[in-house]
C-alpha positions as CSV (number, residue, x, y, z in Angstrom):
1,M,114.7,-204.0,-179.4
2,R,112.3,-202.4,-177.6
3,V,111.2,-198.9,-178.8
4,L,109.0,-196.4,-176.7
5,V,107.3,-193.4,-178.9
6,V,106.3,-190.5,-176.4
7,G,103.0,-188.5,-178.1
8,S,99.8,-188.7,-179.5
9,G,100.0,-187.1,-182.5
10,A,100.2,-187.3,-186.5
11,R,103.9,-186.7,-186.3
12,E,104.2,-189.6,-183.3
13,H,101.8,-191.7,-185.9
14,A,104.4,-191.2,-188.6
15,L,107.4,-192.0,-186.2
16,A,105.8,-195.1,-185.1
17,W,104.7,-196.3,-188.9
18,K,108.3,-195.9,-190.1
19,L,110.0,-197.7,-186.7
20,S,107.6,-200.4,-187.1
21,R,109.1,-201.5,-190.3
22,A,112.6,-201.0,-189.1
23,E,114.9,-204.0,-188.7
24,G,115.7,-205.3,-185.1
25,V,112.3,-203.5,-183.6
26,E,110.8,-206.5,-181.9
27,E,108.5,-204.6,-179.6
28,L,107.1,-200.9,-180.0
29,Y,105.2,-199.3,-177.7
30,A,103.6,-195.6,-178.0
31,A,102.4,-193.4,-174.8
32,P,99.6,-192.5,-174.8
33,G,99.3,-193.1,-178.7
34,N,96.0,-193.1,-180.3
35,P,93.9,-195.4,-182.4
36,G,95.8,-194.8,-185.6
37,I,99.4,-195.6,-183.7
38,A,97.4,-198.6,-182.1
39,G,97.5,-200.1,-185.4
40,V,101.6,-200.4,-185.5
41,A,102.5,-200.3,-181.9
42,N,101.4,-201.3,-178.3
43,C,99.6,-197.8,-176.7
44,V,100.0,-197.5,-173.1
45,P,97.9,-195.1,-171.2
46,I,100.5,-192.9,-169.6
47,A,100.2,-188.9,-170.4
48,A,103.3,-187.6,-172.9
49,D,104.2,-185.0,-170.0
50,A,104.1,-187.6,-167.2
51,T,107.9,-187.4,-167.2
52,A,108.6,-189.7,-164.2
53,E,106.0,-192.1,-164.9
54,L,107.1,-192.6,-168.6
55,A,110.5,-193.1,-167.2
56,E,109.5,-195.4,-164.6
57,F,107.5,-197.5,-167.5
58,A,110.7,-197.7,-169.8
59,A,112.7,-198.8,-166.8
60,S,110.2,-201.4,-165.8
61,L,110.4,-203.2,-169.5
62,K,114.1,-202.5,-170.3
63,V,113.2,-200.2,-173.2
64,D,116.3,-200.0,-175.4
65,L,115.2,-196.8,-177.0
66,T,112.8,-193.8,-176.7
67,I,111.9,-191.1,-179.0
68,V,109.9,-188.0,-177.6
69,G,107.8,-186.3,-180.3
70,P,106.2,-183.4,-178.4
71,E,108.1,-180.5,-176.8
72,L,106.4,-180.2,-173.6
73,P,107.8,-183.2,-171.9
74,L,111.4,-182.1,-173.3
75,V,110.8,-178.5,-171.4
76,L,109.9,-180.4,-168.6
77,G,113.2,-182.5,-168.6
78,I,111.9,-185.8,-169.5
79,A,115.4,-186.7,-171.0
80,D,116.9,-186.2,-167.7
81,E,114.3,-188.4,-166.1
82,F,115.5,-191.2,-168.7
83,A,119.1,-190.6,-168.3
84,R,119.0,-190.8,-164.3
85,R,118.0,-194.3,-164.8
86,G,120.3,-195.0,-167.8
87,L,118.0,-194.9,-170.2
88,V,118.6,-194.1,-173.8
89,V,116.2,-191.3,-175.3
90,V,116.4,-189.3,-178.3
91,G,115.4,-185.8,-177.4
92,P,117.7,-183.0,-175.6
93,S,117.9,-182.1,-171.9
94,R,115.9,-179.7,-170.1
95,A,118.5,-177.1,-170.0
96,A,119.2,-177.7,-174.2
97,A,115.3,-177.9,-174.7
98,E,115.4,-174.2,-173.5
99,I,116.2,-173.5,-177.4
100,E,112.4,-174.2,-177.8
101,G,111.1,-173.3,-174.3
102,S,112.1,-169.5,-174.3
103,K,111.8,-167.4,-177.3
104,V,113.9,-164.9,-175.5
105,F,116.5,-167.3,-174.7
106,T,117.0,-168.6,-178.3
107,K,116.9,-164.6,-178.8
108,E,119.7,-164.0,-176.6
109,F,121.8,-166.9,-177.5
110,C,121.5,-166.1,-181.6
111,N,122.9,-162.6,-180.7
112,R,125.7,-164.0,-178.5
113,H,126.9,-166.4,-181.1
114,D,126.3,-164.2,-184.1
115,I,123.6,-166.4,-185.9
116,P,121.6,-164.5,-188.0
117,T,118.1,-163.2,-186.8
118,A,115.4,-160.5,-186.6
119,R,116.2,-157.6,-184.3
120,A,113.9,-157.6,-181.5
121,K,113.0,-156.3,-178.1
122,V,111.8,-158.3,-174.9
123,V,109.0,-156.5,-173.5
124,R,106.6,-157.1,-170.4
125,S,103.9,-154.2,-170.7
126,R,101.7,-152.7,-173.3
127,A,103.5,-149.5,-173.4
128,E,106.8,-151.1,-173.9
129,A,105.4,-153.2,-176.8
130,A,104.2,-150.2,-178.3
131,A,107.7,-148.3,-178.0
132,A,109.2,-151.4,-179.9
133,V,106.6,-151.1,-182.4
134,R,107.8,-147.7,-183.2
135,E,111.2,-148.7,-183.3
136,F,110.6,-151.5,-185.9
137,K,107.9,-149.8,-187.7
138,V,104.7,-151.9,-189.1
139,P,104.9,-154.6,-190.2
140,V,106.0,-156.3,-187.0
141,V,106.1,-159.4,-185.2
142,F,104.9,-160.6,-181.6
143,K,106.3,-163.7,-180.2
144,A,104.9,-165.0,-176.5
145,D,108.2,-166.1,-174.7
146,G,106.9,-169.7,-173.8
147,L,105.4,-172.7,-175.3
148,A,101.8,-171.9,-177.0
149,A,101.2,-174.8,-179.1
150,G,102.6,-173.2,-181.8
151,K,99.9,-170.3,-181.6
152,G,102.0,-168.0,-179.9
153,V,103.4,-166.0,-183.0
154,Q,101.3,-163.0,-184.7
155,V,102.5,-161.2,-187.5
156,C,100.7,-157.4,-187.8
157,R,100.7,-155.9,-191.0
158,S,98.5,-152.9,-190.1
159,K,97.9,-150.5,-187.3
160,D,94.5,-152.2,-186.6
161,E,96.5,-155.4,-186.2
162,V,99.1,-154.0,-183.7
163,D,96.2,-152.8,-181.6
164,A,94.5,-156.0,-181.8
165,A,97.9,-157.8,-180.7
166,L,98.3,-155.5,-177.9
167,T,95.3,-155.9,-176.3
168,H,95.6,-160.0,-176.9
169,Y,98.9,-160.5,-175.7
170,F,98.9,-157.9,-172.5
171,E,95.3,-157.1,-171.5
172,D,93.7,-160.3,-172.5
173,R,96.8,-162.1,-171.4
174,A,95.9,-164.6,-174.0
175,F,99.2,-167.2,-173.0
176,G,99.1,-166.9,-169.4
177,A,102.5,-167.4,-168.3
178,A,103.9,-168.0,-171.6
179,G,103.5,-164.3,-172.4
180,E,104.9,-162.9,-169.3
181,R,107.7,-161.8,-171.6
182,V,107.0,-161.1,-175.4
183,L,109.3,-160.7,-178.1
184,V,108.6,-157.8,-180.4
185,E,110.6,-157.9,-183.5
186,E,111.1,-156.7,-186.9
187,C,109.3,-158.6,-189.7
188,L,111.6,-160.3,-192.1
189,E,110.4,-161.2,-195.7
190,G,111.2,-163.8,-198.1
191,Q,110.7,-167.8,-198.3
192,E,110.3,-169.7,-195.2
193,L,111.2,-173.5,-194.8
194,S,111.9,-175.7,-192.1
195,F,115.4,-177.2,-191.7
196,M,115.5,-180.3,-189.5
197,V,118.8,-182.0,-188.5
198,L,119.6,-184.9,-186.4
199,T,122.4,-183.8,-184.1
200,D,124.3,-185.9,-181.1
201,G,125.9,-182.9,-179.8
202,T,128.7,-182.3,-182.2
203,S,128.0,-184.1,-185.6
204,V,124.8,-183.0,-187.6
205,V,122.9,-185.2,-190.0
206,P,120.9,-182.9,-192.2
207,L,117.3,-184.3,-192.8
208,A,115.3,-183.2,-196.0
209,A,113.9,-179.7,-196.0
210,A,110.1,-179.0,-195.9
211,R,107.7,-176.2,-195.6
212,D,104.7,-176.0,-193.5
213,Y,101.3,-173.8,-194.2
214,K,100.4,-172.3,-190.5
215,R,97.6,-170.1,-191.4
216,L,93.7,-171.6,-191.6
217,G,92.9,-170.5,-194.9
218,D,94.2,-170.8,-198.4
219,A,96.5,-168.1,-199.4
220,G,97.7,-167.7,-195.8
221,V,94.7,-166.3,-194.9
222,G,92.8,-166.5,-191.2
223,P,94.4,-167.4,-187.7
224,N,97.6,-168.8,-186.8
225,T,97.7,-172.7,-186.2
226,G,99.9,-175.6,-185.3
227,G,100.2,-176.2,-189.2
228,M,97.6,-177.0,-191.5
229,G,99.7,-178.8,-194.2
230,S,103.5,-179.5,-195.4
231,I,105.6,-180.2,-198.4
232,S,109.0,-182.0,-199.1
233,P,111.2,-181.1,-200.8
234,V,111.0,-177.5,-200.7
235,P,112.8,-175.9,-204.0
236,L,116.3,-174.4,-202.9
237,E,118.7,-172.2,-204.6
238,S,122.0,-173.8,-205.1
239,G,124.1,-173.8,-201.8
240,L,121.4,-172.8,-199.7
241,A,121.4,-176.0,-197.4
242,A,125.1,-175.7,-197.2
243,S,124.7,-171.7,-196.3
244,I,122.0,-172.7,-193.5
245,L,124.1,-175.2,-191.9
246,R,127.1,-172.9,-191.9
247,A,125.4,-169.7,-190.7
248,I,123.0,-171.0,-188.3
249,V,123.0,-174.7,-187.3
250,L,126.7,-175.5,-186.9
251,P,127.2,-172.4,-184.5
252,T,124.2,-173.6,-182.7
253,V,125.1,-176.6,-181.8
254,A,128.8,-175.7,-181.1
255,G,127.3,-172.6,-178.8
256,M,125.1,-174.8,-177.2
257,A,128.1,-177.4,-176.1
258,A,130.2,-174.2,-175.1
259,E,127.4,-173.2,-172.8
260,G,127.1,-176.3,-171.3
261,R,123.4,-177.5,-172.7
262,Q,125.0,-180.0,-175.0
263,F,122.0,-180.8,-177.7
264,R,121.1,-184.1,-178.8
265,G,118.1,-185.2,-180.8
266,V,116.2,-183.3,-183.5
267,L,117.0,-179.4,-183.9
268,Y,114.5,-177.6,-186.4
269,A,115.4,-174.4,-187.4
270,G,112.6,-172.2,-188.8
271,V,114.4,-170.3,-191.4
272,M,113.5,-167.2,-193.5
273,V,115.7,-167.0,-196.7
274,T,115.7,-163.1,-197.2
275,K,117.6,-160.9,-199.8
276,D,120.4,-161.0,-197.2
277,G,120.6,-164.7,-197.0
278,P,118.8,-166.9,-194.5
279,Q,117.9,-166.0,-190.7
280,L,116.6,-167.9,-188.0
281,L,112.8,-167.3,-186.7
282,E,112.7,-169.9,-184.2
283,Y,114.0,-173.0,-183.2
284,N,112.0,-176.2,-182.0
285,C,113.9,-179.1,-180.0
286,R,111.7,-182.1,-181.9
287,F,110.8,-183.0,-185.2
288,G,108.2,-180.6,-186.8
289,D,104.8,-181.4,-187.2
290,P,103.3,-181.8,-189.9
291,E,106.9,-182.0,-191.4
292,A,107.6,-185.2,-189.9
293,Q,104.6,-186.5,-191.9
294,V,106.4,-185.5,-195.2
295,V,110.1,-185.8,-194.3
296,I,109.8,-189.5,-193.0
297,P,108.2,-191.2,-195.6
298,R,110.9,-189.7,-197.6
299,L,113.6,-191.5,-195.8
300,E,115.6,-194.5,-197.5
301,G,116.1,-197.2,-194.9
302,D,115.6,-197.5,-191.4
303,L,115.1,-194.6,-189.3
304,L,116.1,-196.3,-186.2
305,P,120.0,-196.5,-186.2
306,L,120.3,-192.5,-187.0
307,L,117.9,-192.0,-183.7
308,R,120.0,-194.3,-181.7
309,A,123.3,-192.9,-182.9
310,A,122.3,-189.2,-182.3
311,A,121.0,-190.1,-178.7
312,L,124.5,-192.2,-178.1
313,G,126.5,-189.1,-179.5
314,E,127.7,-191.9,-182.4
315,L,126.8,-189.9,-185.7
316,G,130.0,-189.6,-186.8
317,S,130.0,-189.6,-190.8
318,M,126.3,-190.8,-190.9
319,R,124.0,-189.7,-193.5
320,A,120.5,-190.0,-194.4
321,L,119.5,-191.1,-198.2
322,W,116.2,-189.7,-199.4
323,K,113.8,-191.1,-202.1
324,R,113.6,-188.9,-205.4
325,E,109.7,-188.4,-204.7
326,A,107.7,-185.6,-203.5
327,V,105.2,-185.8,-200.4
328,V,102.7,-183.9,-199.6
329,C,100.5,-183.9,-196.1
330,V,97.0,-182.2,-195.8
331,V,95.8,-181.4,-192.3
332,L,92.3,-182.2,-191.3
333,A,90.8,-180.1,-188.6
334,S,87.8,-179.9,-186.5
335,H,85.0,-177.7,-186.3
336,G,86.0,-174.3,-184.6
337,Y,90.0,-174.9,-184.5
338,P,92.1,-173.3,-183.8
339,E,90.3,-171.5,-181.1
340,S,87.7,-173.8,-179.8
341,P,87.9,-177.0,-181.5
342,R,84.8,-179.2,-181.2
343,R,85.0,-183.0,-180.3
344,G,83.0,-186.3,-180.8
345,D,82.2,-186.1,-184.6
346,A,82.1,-189.3,-186.4
347,I,84.7,-189.8,-188.8
348,A,83.9,-191.8,-192.0
349,G,85.8,-192.8,-194.7
350,L,89.4,-193.5,-193.8
351,G,89.4,-196.9,-195.5
352,E,88.5,-195.4,-199.0
353,A,91.3,-192.9,-198.4
354,L,93.9,-195.4,-197.6
355,A,92.6,-197.6,-200.9
356,Q,93.8,-194.6,-203.0
357,P,97.5,-195.4,-204.4
358,G,100.2,-193.2,-202.6
359,V,98.1,-192.3,-199.6
360,L,99.0,-192.4,-196.1
361,V,96.8,-191.3,-193.2
362,F,98.4,-190.4,-189.8
363,H,96.1,-189.6,-186.8
364,A,96.2,-186.8,-184.7
365,G,93.2,-185.6,-182.7
366,T,91.0,-189.2,-183.0
367,A,89.6,-191.5,-180.3
368,L,87.3,-194.4,-180.2
369,Q,83.9,-194.0,-178.7
370,D,81.3,-196.7,-178.4
371,S,83.6,-198.5,-181.1
372,R,83.4,-195.3,-183.4
373,L,86.1,-193.0,-184.8
374,V,85.6,-189.8,-183.7
375,T,87.1,-186.3,-183.6
376,A,89.0,-185.5,-180.3
377,G,91.1,-182.3,-181.2
378,G,91.9,-179.9,-183.2
379,R,94.0,-181.1,-185.6
380,V,92.2,-184.5,-186.4
381,L,94.2,-186.0,-189.4
382,S,97.2,-185.7,-191.5
383,V,96.5,-186.9,-195.1
384,V,99.8,-187.3,-196.8
385,G,100.3,-187.9,-200.7
386,R,103.4,-188.9,-202.4
387,G,104.1,-188.8,-205.8
388,A,107.2,-188.0,-208.6
389,T,106.6,-184.1,-208.3
390,L,104.7,-181.8,-206.0
391,D,101.7,-181.1,-208.1
392,E,101.3,-185.0,-208.3
393,A,101.7,-185.6,-204.6
394,A,99.2,-183.0,-203.8
395,R,96.7,-184.7,-206.2
396,T,97.2,-187.7,-204.6
397,A,96.8,-186.0,-201.0
398,Y,93.5,-184.5,-202.2
399,S,92.5,-187.8,-203.5
400,G,92.5,-189.1,-200.0
401,V,91.2,-186.2,-198.6
402,G,88.2,-186.0,-200.5
403,R,87.0,-189.6,-199.1
404,V,87.1,-188.2,-195.6
405,Q,84.1,-187.0,-193.9
406,F,83.4,-185.6,-190.6
407,E,81.2,-182.8,-189.4
408,G,82.7,-179.1,-189.7
409,M,85.9,-180.7,-191.3
410,Q,88.4,-178.1,-192.1
411,W,91.3,-178.0,-194.7
412,R,93.1,-175.7,-197.2
413,S,92.9,-176.8,-200.6
414,D,96.3,-175.0,-201.8
415,I,98.9,-177.0,-200.0
416,G,101.8,-178.2,-202.6
417,K,99.9,-176.8,-205.8
418,G,101.8,-174.7,-208.3
419,L,105.0,-175.3,-207.1
420,S,106.5,-178.2,-209.4
C-alpha cells in the first residue's frame, strides 16, 4: 500500500513512525513532513493546508490511504477534496470537522443532544461578555469560537484576569476572525483527560486515555500552550471510560449522523471528570498533540488496519489492544514560546538522547539549515519515555531531555511525576 501522512509536527512523526512498521506499507509519504519524519517516510514539499494540491498529488501516485494530522486542513475540507477523487482518507468531512472548527457549534450541538457540558453564553462584545461573567461568577472560562492553535482558551480565576481577558479578546482582537464570537462559560472543576476514539460514523474503537499538560510552567502556571507534555495511561475510576462513551461519545457519533454530518476518523473528547460525572470541555476532529505521542507507542500491532476500517466504514467489532506499559512525553519548546518563538537555534544531543533505553524523539518544529538541525517553531521536539509505571516512564523521558541542548530551550519538569 501507498500511505500519505499530512502534517509536519510531532504527532505526524509518531504516526509515520508507527505506519513505517506496519505490514503492507510499501511506500510511505509525508506532506510536508520534517527532518525527523524524513527518516521514515518520503517528504514532499506541499503544505498541509494546500488541500487541492495534496489531493492531486495523492491521485497522481494512486495513494491507497491518507491520514490527516492537523485540524486546519480538515476544517478547510481536505476530506471532501479527496473523496471527490475517489481517494480514501482518515478524517471527517468539512461539515463534520465543524465540531472542532466552531466551539459555538459544538456547544449548541451538545445542548441539542443532551451531552453534558458547562453552561455558556455566546457573546460578541465586551459588554455582553461582562454580563455573562456576572451571571456565571468567577472563576470563568473564555473560548474563542474558531481555530486558535490550542491557545484560544483562557481560565480566569480573579477579577484582574477577567479584565485582562476582556481586553485580550474584545479590544486587542487577539484571535482575529476566530474570536468574532466568544464563549463565556462556567468553569468546571475536577480531573481533565483526553479521550480519543476511532469511528467510522457508526461504530467506535476507544483509544488509550491520555492527559496533556497545557500550561507552560510547572504546576500549571504560566500561559496556555498547544501542550507541553502528556501521559498515558491515566488512572481512571472503574467504569469511567464506559460512562464517557455512553454519555458523551456515542450520542455525539449518533447525533452527527442524524444531522447529516457523519463523522469518520479520530474523535477527541476533552473531558472534565467532575463530582457530578464526566462533562465535555471540547471536541477535536483528529489525534491530539502531544497525546498521540504517548498513545500511539502503546498500541499493540499495526495501526493501519484500524485507520483503514474507520475510513471505509468497516470498524464493526474491531478493537485496539494496548501494551502494559506507561508512556510519558515531554515537549521541548523554543525561546519565546508561546508568544513569539525564536527560530534558527542549533539543536544538539539527539543521538545521545535516542541512545537512552526506552527513549523516542519525535520532531515538531525542526528544520535543516546548512546541514545543521535547528529550531523552526514553538514546540520543537517531543521526548518520549516508556516504562512499567508512569514514574519510570518519566525518569526515562527526562534522561532523554537531559541530553538535548539548544539555546533558550523550555520544558516542564513535572510531567508524569508522582502519579504511579
